[in-house]
GUDO-159154 format. One record per residue: x, y, z of N, C-alpha, C in turn; residue in one letter; residue number from 1. Coordinates in Angstrom, 3 decimals, padded with zeros to 6 digits. Layout:
N
X,Y,Z,X,Y,Z,X,Y,Z,a,NUM
...
//
This chain:
106
-045.345,-053.825,001.627,-044.252,-053.316,000.000,-044.756,-052.083,-000.674,m,1
-045.874,-051.339,000.171,-045.864,-049.953,-000.063,-045.014,-049.145,001.001,d,2
-045.082,-049.891,002.002,-044.158,-049.060,003.345,-043.066,-048.994,002.734,n,3
-042.293,-049.836,001.986,-040.859,-050.093,001.698,-040.950,-048.627,000.416,a,4
-041.481,-048.057,-000.520,-041.479,-047.081,-001.227,-041.706,-046.166,-000.526,v,5
-042.442,-046.042,000.684,-042.391,-044.255,001.304,-041.295,-044.223,002.239,g,6
-040.519,-045.473,002.867,-039.464,-045.014,003.402,-038.349,-045.012,002.775,l,7
-038.545,-045.110,001.233,-037.392,-045.169,000.492,-037.577,-043.743,000.025,s,8
-038.881,-043.278,-000.252,-038.769,-042.166,-000.667,-038.275,-041.304,000.569,a,9
-038.826,-041.605,001.526,-038.287,-040.546,002.905,-036.869,-040.606,003.059,i,10
-036.485,-041.716,003.033,-034.836,-042.007,002.933,-033.802,-040.921,001.809,a,11
-034.892,-041.244,000.364,-034.397,-040.337,-000.712,-034.306,-038.874,000.223,l,12
-035.601,-038.218,000.210,-035.683,-036.979,000.503,-034.709,-036.723,001.509,g,13
-034.525,-037.272,002.410,-033.341,-036.910,004.088,-031.729,-036.730,003.092,v,14
-031.702,-038.088,002.192,-030.059,-037.853,001.812,-030.016,-036.478,001.152,l,15
-031.051,-036.031,-000.131,-031.282,-035.150,-000.601,-031.047,-033.394,-000.149,v,16
-031.865,-033.475,001.295,-031.966,-032.430,001.732,-030.234,-032.132,002.463,l,17
-029.954,-033.878,003.208,-028.586,-033.378,003.577,-027.096,-032.660,002.892,a,18
-027.036,-033.542,001.463,-026.620,-033.004,000.404,-026.970,-031.603,000.008,g,19
-027.941,-031.215,000.172,-027.814,-029.537,000.157,-027.210,-029.191,001.033,l,20
-028.129,-029.122,001.991,-027.413,-028.659,003.503,-025.814,-028.243,003.254,a,21
-025.120,-029.587,003.279,-023.594,-029.401,003.011,-023.283,-028.964,001.762,i,22
-023.729,-028.683,001.345,-023.572,-028.312,-000.366,-023.416,-026.437,000.292,a,23
-024.759,-026.265,000.499,-024.889,-024.945,001.236,-024.068,-024.281,002.110,g,24
-023.759,-025.177,002.803,-022.300,-024.827,003.636,-021.384,-025.034,003.015,i,25
-020.549,-025.433,002.266,-020.011,-025.676,001.654,-019.653,-024.168,000.249,a,26
-020.307,-023.622,000.157,-020.654,-022.120,-000.693,-020.618,-021.267,000.148,g,27
-021.468,-021.478,001.717,-021.348,-020.113,001.738,-019.469,-020.118,002.402,l,28
-018.849,-020.980,002.602,-017.513,-021.186,003.052,-016.528,-020.527,001.629,r,29
-016.915,-020.761,000.484,-016.348,-020.373,-000.563,-016.780,-019.022,-000.663,l,30
-018.074,-018.298,-000.621,-018.439,-016.940,-001.057,-017.230,-016.192,000.142,w,31
-017.058,-016.808,001.293,-016.713,-016.222,002.252,-015.172,-015.992,001.932,r,32
-014.568,-017.355,001.392,-012.859,-016.958,000.933,-013.084,-016.259,000.309,a,33
-013.909,-016.418,-001.393,-013.883,-015.707,-001.925,-013.855,-014.038,-001.895,v,34
-014.230,-013.013,-001.230,-014.715,-011.991,-000.366,-013.463,-011.708,000.484,r,35
-012.758,-012.624,001.487,-011.696,-012.212,002.262,-010.342,-011.875,001.088,s,36
-010.615,-012.616,-000.296,-009.047,-012.495,-001.054,-009.306,-011.455,-002.052,a,37
-010.690,-011.554,-002.058,-010.926,-010.063,-002.966,-010.522,-008.866,-002.287,q,38
-010.918,-008.820,-000.862,-010.506,-007.414,-000.629,-008.538,-007.196,000.229,r,39
-008.486,-008.023,000.083,-006.883,-008.366,000.245,-006.480,-007.958,-001.089,r,40
-006.933,-008.379,-002.335,-006.516,-007.989,-003.729,-006.408,-006.836,-003.826,a,41
-007.838,-006.306,-003.169,-008.431,-004.420,-003.231,-007.352,-003.665,-002.699,t,42
-006.769,-004.512,-001.481,-005.362,-003.330,-000.534,-003.938,-003.762,-001.164,a,43
-004.004,-004.759,-001.425,-002.546,-005.351,-002.487,-002.283,-004.488,-003.935,a,44
-003.460,-004.260,-003.867,-003.485,-002.982,-005.548,-003.519,-001.856,-005.314,a,45
-003.953,-001.640,-004.265,-004.099,000.219,-003.603,-002.645,000.431,-003.201,a,46
-001.945,-000.745,-002.330,-000.368,-000.606,-001.763,000.169,-000.179,-003.221,e,47
000.120,-001.491,-004.474,000.763,-001.418,-005.669,000.946,000.258,-006.438,l,48
-000.272,000.226,-006.479,-001.076,001.669,-006.643,000.045,003.529,-006.427,a,49
-000.470,002.913,-004.764,000.790,003.781,-003.834,002.338,003.764,-004.107,a,50
003.177,002.685,-004.327,004.432,002.436,-004.346,004.513,002.973,-005.881,e,51
003.840,002.677,-006.779,004.114,003.192,-008.353,004.311,004.317,-008.575,t,52
002.575,005.566,-007.406,003.340,006.685,-007.826,004.577,007.475,-007.000,d,53
005.118,007.139,-005.896,005.940,007.194,-005.406,007.251,006.518,-006.096,r,54
007.460,006.191,-006.829,008.206,005.767,-007.613,008.174,006.411,-009.116,l,55
007.341,006.784,-009.501,007.141,008.034,-010.698,007.217,009.217,-009.890,s,56
006.955,009.477,-009.191,007.769,011.035,-008.245,009.068,011.171,-007.945,a,57
010.118,010.095,-007.831,011.193,009.894,-007.409,012.354,009.644,-008.820,s,58
010.930,009.159,-010.139,011.853,008.897,-011.250,011.685,010.609,-012.098,l,59
010.806,011.290,-011.550,010.664,012.534,-011.987,011.433,014.011,-011.806,a,60
012.061,013.403,-010.068,012.838,014.420,-009.200,014.600,013.941,-010.244,h,61
014.261,012.259,-010.862,015.817,012.021,-010.489,016.576,012.654,-012.034,l,62
016.341,013.170,-012.380,017.076,014.228,-013.704,017.876,015.598,-012.545,p,63
016.651,016.055,-011.821,017.034,017.364,-010.780,017.842,017.333,-009.974,e,64
018.031,016.189,-009.452,019.397,015.193,-008.662,020.295,015.072,-008.941,r,65
020.184,014.829,-010.265,021.750,013.904,-011.275,022.288,015.115,-011.311,q,66
021.708,016.751,-011.622,022.014,017.972,-011.895,022.612,018.322,-010.897,a,67
022.325,018.451,-009.315,022.620,019.006,-008.343,023.986,017.501,-007.865,e,68
023.828,016.265,-008.220,025.000,015.351,-008.076,026.351,015.935,-008.740,l,69
026.002,016.258,-010.520,027.237,016.795,-011.242,027.883,017.792,-010.532,q,70
026.302,019.074,-010.127,027.394,020.317,-009.337,028.205,020.025,-008.337,a,71
027.858,019.123,-007.726,028.688,019.348,-006.691,029.832,018.154,-006.570,s,72
029.686,017.487,-007.798,031.492,017.359,-008.168,032.287,017.778,-008.656,i,73
031.554,018.597,-009.590,032.296,019.488,-010.029,032.914,020.664,-009.015,t,74
031.902,020.763,-008.124,032.639,021.678,-006.892,034.063,021.016,-005.988,a,75
033.486,019.472,-006.136,034.554,019.339,-005.132,035.536,018.972,-005.776,l,76
035.651,018.659,-007.247,036.968,018.494,-007.874,037.427,019.961,-008.082,q,77
036.733,020.708,-007.846,037.841,022.126,-008.249,038.634,022.650,-006.454,r,78
037.006,022.230,-005.753,037.987,022.395,-004.121,039.308,020.915,-004.065,r,79
039.514,020.639,-004.855,040.353,019.373,-004.334,041.717,019.336,-005.300,a,80
041.590,020.326,-006.358,042.478,020.948,-007.341,043.115,021.950,-006.419,a,81
042.831,022.863,-006.002,042.826,024.124,-005.290,043.777,023.654,-004.087,a,82
043.157,022.501,-003.013,043.883,022.055,-002.126,044.920,021.770,-002.778,a,83
045.164,020.622,-003.286,046.358,020.530,-004.276,047.594,021.505,-004.338,a,84
047.008,022.639,-004.974,047.956,023.603,-005.195,048.586,023.966,-004.139,l,85
047.537,024.278,-003.244,048.064,025.158,-002.006,049.194,023.841,-001.014,l,86
048.831,022.776,-001.203,049.593,021.989,-000.722,050.923,021.712,-001.228,a,87
051.125,022.174,-002.610,052.069,022.156,-003.221,052.929,023.278,-002.776,r,88
052.038,024.371,-002.695,053.073,025.603,-002.254,053.304,025.580,-001.391,s,89
052.679,025.051,-000.172,053.343,025.250,001.286,054.733,024.213,001.474,a,90
054.634,022.889,000.307,055.185,022.349,000.560,056.810,022.954,-000.036,s,91
056.493,023.717,-001.494,057.750,024.857,-001.503,058.041,025.789,-000.601,e,92
057.154,026.376,000.093,057.405,027.127,001.159,058.199,027.207,002.014,a,93
058.100,025.553,002.314,058.675,024.517,003.339,060.389,024.641,003.690,l,94
060.278,024.393,002.025,061.751,024.027,001.159,062.065,025.185,001.516,a,95
061.902,026.223,000.975,062.862,027.488,001.234,063.031,028.289,002.597,v,96
061.927,027.677,003.770,062.510,027.920,004.394,062.941,027.129,005.295,l,97
063.348,026.222,004.846,064.489,025.172,005.561,065.852,025.512,004.637,r,98
065.620,026.066,003.813,066.786,026.114,003.047,068.285,026.355,003.885,a,99
068.056,027.778,004.786,069.364,028.611,005.346,069.439,027.013,006.182,p,100
068.978,026.058,006.743,069.147,025.142,007.939,070.523,024.465,007.471,l,101
070.057,024.667,006.227,071.573,022.979,004.894,072.715,023.898,004.829,r,102
072.826,025.375,004.945,074.022,025.690,005.093,074.855,026.212,006.644,y,103
073.844,025.480,007.365,074.210,026.009,008.641,074.364,024.887,009.422,l,104
074.202,023.207,008.621,074.879,022.833,008.908,073.387,021.411,009.654,g,105
072.420,022.093,009.570,071.360,021.103,010.636,069.756,020.797,009.745,r,106
//
């Protein structure tokens, strides 16, 4: 009977040690996974901060760019008006130059 108690104690000790080994391995894997996730999160946060800085810089230049675009649109409208005036004048000049042809029958 004393042997049964001793064997039970040894079996319990082996089972406890095996459980502790399994828990230790699982804990090590968990620690590695958390560390890896933390590195990825830090890298993603750095990328996000860089993108935020880039967008802030773009937004800072937006009013300046809008002013440039408005000036370009205004200049283009003036050129279009000048081209329309030139086209109208050319059409009138062509009509004047062709007027004698009407009298000649051509």
